[in-house]
C-alpha positions in Angstrom: 257.8 26.2 54.3 256.2 23.9 51.2 254.0 25.6 48.9 250.1 24.5 49.0 249.9 24.4 45.6 253.3 22.0 44.9 251.8 20.1 48.1 248.4 19.8 46.2 250.0 18.9 43.1 252.1 15.7 45.2 248.6 14.8 46.2 247.1 14.3 42.8 250.3 12.7 41.8 250.4 10.1 44.3 246.7 9.2 43.9 247.3 9.1 40.0 250.2 6.6 40.3 248.3 4.7 43.1 245.2 4.4 40.3 247.5 3.4 37.7 249.3 0.5 39.5 245.7 -0.7 40.6 244.7 -0.8 36.9 247.9 -2.9 36.2 247.2 -5.0 39.1 244.1 -6.2 37.1 245.5 -5.9 33.9 249.2 -7.7 34.5 248.2 -11.2 36.3 245.3 -11.8 34.0 247.6 -11.3 30.8 250.7 -13.4 32.5 248.3 -16.2 33.2 247.1 -16.2 29.4 250.9 -16.0 28.3 251.6 -18.7 30.7 248.7 -20.7 29.5 249.5 -20.5 25.9 253.3 -21.0 26.4 252.7 -24.1 28.8 250.0 -25.4 26.0 251.8 -25.3 23.1 255.0 -26.6 25.0 253.0 -29.8 26.8 250.3 -30.2 24.5 250.7 -29.7 20.8 254.6 -29.8 20.4 254.6 -33.3 22.4 253.3 -36.2 20.9 252.5 -37.6 24.1 251.5 -34.7 26.3 252.7 -35.0 30.0 249.2 -33.0 31.3 251.1 -33.0 35.2 253.6 -31.0 34.1 251.2 -28.9 32.1 248.9 -28.1 35.0 252.0 -27.6 37.6 253.7 -24.9 35.3 250.8 -23.2 34.7 249.7 -23.2 38.4 253.5 -22.2 39.1 253.8 -19.6 36.2 250.1 -18.4 35.4 248.7 -18.3 38.7 250.9 -18.1 41.6 253.3 -15.8 39.8 250.4 -13.2 38.8 249.4 -13.4 42.4 252.2 -12.6 43.9 252.8 -9.7 41.4 249.2 -8.6 41.9 250.0 -8.5 46.0 253.1 -6.6 45.5 251.2 -4.1 43.2 248.5 -3.6 45.7 250.9 -3.0 48.7 252.7 -0.2 46.1 249.2 1.3 45.4 248.5 1.4 49.1 251.9 3.1 49.8 251.3 5.7 47.1 247.6 6.2 48.8 249.6 6.8 52.3 251.9 9.1 50.5 249.0 10.9 49.3 247.0 10.9 52.7 250.4 12.1 54.4 250.5 14.9 51.6 247.3 16.0 52.5 247.6 16.4 55.9 250.5 18.4 55.5 249.0 20.6 53.2 246.2 20.9 55.6 248.9 21.9 58.3 250.8 24.2 56.1 247.5 26.2 55.2 246.8 26.1 58.9 250.1 27.2 60.1 250.0 30.2 57.2 247.0 31.2 58.5 248.2 31.4 62.1 251.6 33.0 60.8 249.5 36.2 59.6 247.2 36.3 62.1 250.3 36.6 64.4 252.2 38.9 62.1 248.8 41.0 61.8 248.8 41.2 65.8 252.7 42.0 65.9 252.0 44.7 63.7 249.2 46.2 65.5 251.3 45.8 68.6 254.5 47.4 67.2 252.2 50.5 65.9 251.1 50.6 69.4 254.2 50.5 70.8 255.6 53.1 68.5 252.7 55.5 69.4 253.6 55.0 73.0 256.8 55.8 72.1 256.3 58.9 70.8 253.8 59.8 72.9 256.3 59.1 76.1 259.2 61.4 74.3 256.5 64.6 73.7 255.4 64.1 76.6 258.8 64.3 78.6 259.8 67.0 76.2 257.0 69.1 77.4 257.4 68.1 80.9 261.2 69.0 80.9 260.7 72.4 78.8 258.2 73.5 81.3 260.4 72.4 84.5 263.8 74.1 82.6 261.7 77.8 82.5 261.2 77.9 85.9 264.0 76.4 87.0 266.2 78.9 84.9 264.7 81.8 86.0 265.1 80.6 89.9 268.7 80.1 89.2 268.9 83.6 87.9 267.1 85.0 90.9 269.7 83.3 93.2 272.5 84.8 91.4 271.4 88.3 91.6 270.7 87.6 95.4 274.0 86.1 95.9 275.6 89.4 93.3 273.5 92.2 95.4 273.2 91.3 98.9 277.0 89.6 99.7 277.7 89.5 103.0 274.6 91.1 104.4 272.7 87.7 105.2 273.6 85.0 108.0 276.1 82.5 107.6 273.0 80.2 108.0 271.4 82.1 105.1 274.6 82.0 102.8 274.7 78.3 103.4 270.8 78.1 102.6 271.1 79.9 99.1 274.4 77.8 98.3 272.5 74.7 99.1 269.8 76.0 97.2 271.7 77.1 94.4 273.2 73.7 94.0 270.4 71.9 93.8 268.6 74.3 90.8 272.0 73.7 88.9 271.6 70.3 89.5 267.9 69.7 88.4 268.5 71.8 85.4 271.5 69.5 84.5 269.3 66.7 84.8 266.4 68.3 82.7 268.8 69.1 80.0 270.3 65.4 80.3 266.8 64.2 79.7 266.1 66.4 76.8 269.0 65.3 75.3 268.0 61.7 75.9 264.8 62.1 74.3 266.1 64.1 71.3 269.0 60.8 70.7 266.3 58.4 71.1 263.8 60.3 68.5 267.2 60.7 66.4 266.4 64.7 66.5 269.8 65.6 68.4 271.9 67.9 65.7 275.6 67.3 65.7 277.9 69.8 64.8 281.1 67.5 64.0 284.3 68.7 62.4 287.9 68.5 63.1 289.1 69.5 66.4 291.7 68.8 68.9 291.3 66.9 72.4 293.9 68.5 74.2 291.9 71.9 74.8 289.0 70.5 76.1 290.7 68.3 78.8 292.7 71.0 79.5 289.3 73.0 80.2 287.8 70.3 82.0 290.7 69.7 84.2 291.1 73.5 85.4 287.0 74.5 85.4 284.6 71.7 85.1 285.9 69.3 87.6 287.8 69.5 90.8 290.6 67.5 90.4 293.1 68.0 93.6 295.0 66.0 95.8 292.3 63.8 96.5 291.7 62.9 92.7 294.9 63.8 90.8 294.2 63.9 87.2 297.1 62.1 85.2 297.3 62.5 81.1 298.8 60.3 78.8 298.5 62.4 75.4 300.6 61.5 72.2 302.6 63.9 70.8 302.0 65.1 68.2 298.3 66.0 69.1 295.3 64.0 67.3 292.7 65.8 65.3 289.3 64.1 65.6 286.1 64.7 63.7 283.5 65.4 66.6 281.4 67.7 67.7 283.0 69.7 70.9 280.2 70.4 72.8 279.2 66.9 73.2 282.5 65.7 73.3 282.8 68.0 76.7 280.0 66.1 77.8 281.2 62.7 77.3 284.3 63.0 78.8 282.7 65.4 82.0 280.5 62.7 82.5 283.2 59.5 82.7 285.3 61.7 84.9 282.9 62.7 87.2 281.9 59.0 87.8 285.4 58.2 88.0 285.6 60.7 90.8 282.7 59.2 92.6 283.7 55.7 92.8 287.1 56.5 93.6 288.2 56.5 97.2 290.4 59.8 97.9 293.6 59.9 97.1 293.4 57.7 93.9 294.6 58.8 90.6 292.0 59.4 87.7 293.8 58.3 84.2 293.1 60.0 81.1 294.8 58.1 78.7 294.5 59.2 74.7 295.7 56.6 71.8 296.1 57.0 68.0 294.7 53.3 66.2 295.1 54.0 62.8 291.8 55.3 61.5 290.4 56.4 65.2 291.5 57.6 68.6 291.2 55.4 71.4 290.2 58.0 74.9 290.4 55.9 78.2 289.2 57.2 81.8 290.6 54.7 84.2 289.9 54.4 87.8 291.2 52.9 90.7 287.8 52.7 92.7 284.9 50.0 93.5 285.1 48.6 90.2 282.1 47.3 88.5 280.5 43.6 89.0 280.9 41.3 85.7 277.9 40.1 85.6 276.2 43.8 86.1 278.3 45.3 82.8 276.1 44.3 80.0 273.0 46.1 81.5 275.4 48.8 82.7 274.7 51.2 79.5 271.0 50.3 79.6 268.8 53.3 80.3 268.4 54.1 83.9 269.6 51.2 85.0 272.1 51.4 88.3 274.5 48.7 89.4 274.9 47.4 93.0 277.4 49.9 94.3 275.9 52.5 92.6 272.9 52.7 94.3 274.1 54.1 97.4 275.5 56.7 95.3 273.6 59.9 94.0 272.7 59.0 90.2 270.1 58.7 88.0 270.8 55.9 85.7 271.1 58.5 82.3 274.9 59.5 82.1 276.6 56.1 80.5 273.2 55.5 78.5 273.9 59.4 77.0 277.7 59.1 76.6 277.1 55.8 74.4 274.4 57.5 72.5 276.3 60.3 71.9 279.5 58.3 70.8 278.0 56.0 68.5 276.1 58.9 66.9 279.5 60.3 66.1 280.4 56.9 64.8 282.2 55.7 67.7 281.7 52.7 70.3 281.9 52.9 74.2 282.9 49.7 76.4 283.9 49.5 79.9 286.9 46.9 81.2 286.7 46.0 84.8 287.2 43.0 87.1 284.6 44.1 89.8 287.3 44.1 92.6 287.9 46.9 94.9 290.9 48.6 94.4 291.5 47.9 90.5 288.9 49.7 89.5 287.4 50.5 86.1 288.4 51.6 82.4 286.0 52.9 80.2 286.8 53.2 76.5 285.8 54.9 73.6 286.9 55.7 70.3 286.2 58.7 67.7 287.2 58.8 64.2 290.3 60.2 63.4 291.0 62.9 61.1 294.9 63.0 60.8 298.0 64.3 63.0 298.8 67.7 63.5 302.4 68.7 64.1 
């Protein structure tokens, strides 16, 4: 955008040039007429013994009147064009001033809107954190009470009561995990989640998940493709466990019984690449750009229990480690999905 001061300077410059041209238009033709008259008088009257008055009048008319008149017309045209240029620059100057005013007004409105959004986001985070904390305490107490009931009265209750208590315990644990996930997401969004990163091996975490955290059996055999020697990454052990459990749980949920789950680890020089591959329903190509958005659930996944927070949380955690998460899927049943993520690699160990 042009500077208003520069536009004003151009306007003044063109007005000044137009006035100068108009002055020249008055002076130059008169000067040319006088010069033509003097020259022709000297040539046809003074120098000749028998003057040719017809030639004198003809040449004075041509060089002293018609020529200067043409020059005056050209200079008038130039002056008008300069005035038009000055007018155009005046309009540009007025437009720039109005545009600058509107930009400042819109910028102020956007700044106010951003401030309001930041305040609403802060209030939302505080509200979510408060409600989640308030929910977690009674849920934890309920879970503890159920564990006491199960421990002290095992075998006394009827089978129906046992089944009911088991269902309640399962649902309470699910709600506790959901509340913790909401708290973690809120902490991530506000930049308050602390990571305790250090050198760690991935194989012990994978073995722990395989044996205790998830039920990998004949329905979903877990196949490991790990390098030798093992890789040492820089990460928070607890958070990497959360990420792997999330990705492996999704692979189980969206895969048919009998299909394997592959967990692959690869050395990529300055980082390790971890892949979780299934052979399930896959993810539609047009839904993949939105897959890791908060609360987003794809067409296929809507029929399966979930909240749309797992992949969002995993992506944020991986990015907090300095890595990235992406998905590869053709969206074809049976070809499944591959989730890849990277972690900074420390060094190889023997």
